[in-house]
C-alpha positions in Angstrom: 17.0 63.8 28.2 14.7 65.6 25.7 13.0 63.5 23.0 10.7 65.1 20.5 7.3 63.4 20.8 5.4 66.2 19.1 2.5 64.7 17.2 2.4 61.5 19.3 -0.3 60.3 21.5 0.5 58.4 24.7 -1.8 56.4 27.0 -0.4 55.9 30.4 -2.5 53.7 32.6 -2.6 54.5 36.2 -1.4 58.0 35.7 -3.1 59.8 38.4 -0.4 59.5 41.0 3.0 58.1 41.7 5.2 56.7 38.9 2.3 56.7 36.4 1.9 60.4 36.9 5.7 61.2 36.6 5.8 59.2 33.4 2.8 61.1 32.0 4.4 64.4 33.0 7.7 63.4 31.3 5.9 62.5 28.1 3.9 65.7 28.1 7.2 67.7 28.7 8.6 66.0 25.6 5.6 67.1 23.5 3.2 64.1 23.5 -0.5 64.5 24.0 -1.0 62.4 27.0 -4.2 60.4 27.7 -4.5 60.4 31.6 -6.0 57.3 33.0 -7.6 56.5 36.4 -10.6 54.8 37.8 -12.3 58.2 38.8 -12.9 61.2 36.8 -12.1 63.5 39.8 -8.7 61.9 40.2 -8.0 62.3 36.4 -8.9 66.1 36.6 -6.6 66.5 39.6 -3.6 64.7 37.8 -4.2 66.9 34.7 -4.2 70.1 36.7 -1.1 69.0 38.6 0.8 68.2 35.4 -0.4 71.2 33.6 1.0 73.4 36.4 4.5 71.9 35.6 4.1 71.7 31.8 1.7 74.6 30.9 1.5 73.9 27.2 0.8 70.1 27.7 -2.1 68.5 25.8 -4.2 65.9 27.6 -7.1 63.8 27.1 -8.9 61.8 29.8 -9.9 58.0 30.1 -11.7 56.7 32.9 -12.1 53.0 33.7 -11.1 50.1 35.7 -8.5 47.8 33.8 -9.6 44.8 35.8 -13.0 44.9 34.1 -13.8 44.2 30.5 -16.3 47.1 30.4 -13.7 49.4 32.0 -11.2 48.4 29.3 -13.6 49.2 26.6 -14.3 52.6 28.0 -10.6 53.3 28.2 -10.2 52.2 24.5 -12.9 54.3 23.5 -11.8 57.5 25.2 -8.1 57.1 24.3 -8.6 56.5 20.5 -5.5 55.7 18.6 -2.3 55.9 20.6 1.3 55.7 19.5 2.9 55.1 23.0 1.4 52.8 25.6 2.6 52.6 29.2 1.0 50.3 31.6 1.8 51.6 35.0 
């Protein structure tokens, strides 16, 4: 199913692998700018490269942080900015 998500920004927590990455890729394929989240910057970079290979025109931002820690959540919120779509994976 194709849904036009152009102009929308999505944050997918836990999007460096598995279901989270698949959701992030689907959102990117439908035109959303996707904020890729993970605990480690290297994992985020790898996920972005993997998704970009499948969706070359995709737009991304990165948000590193541990959702189990208040300081990690604050870091994610700061990096993600305003979002229209939130997926907690």
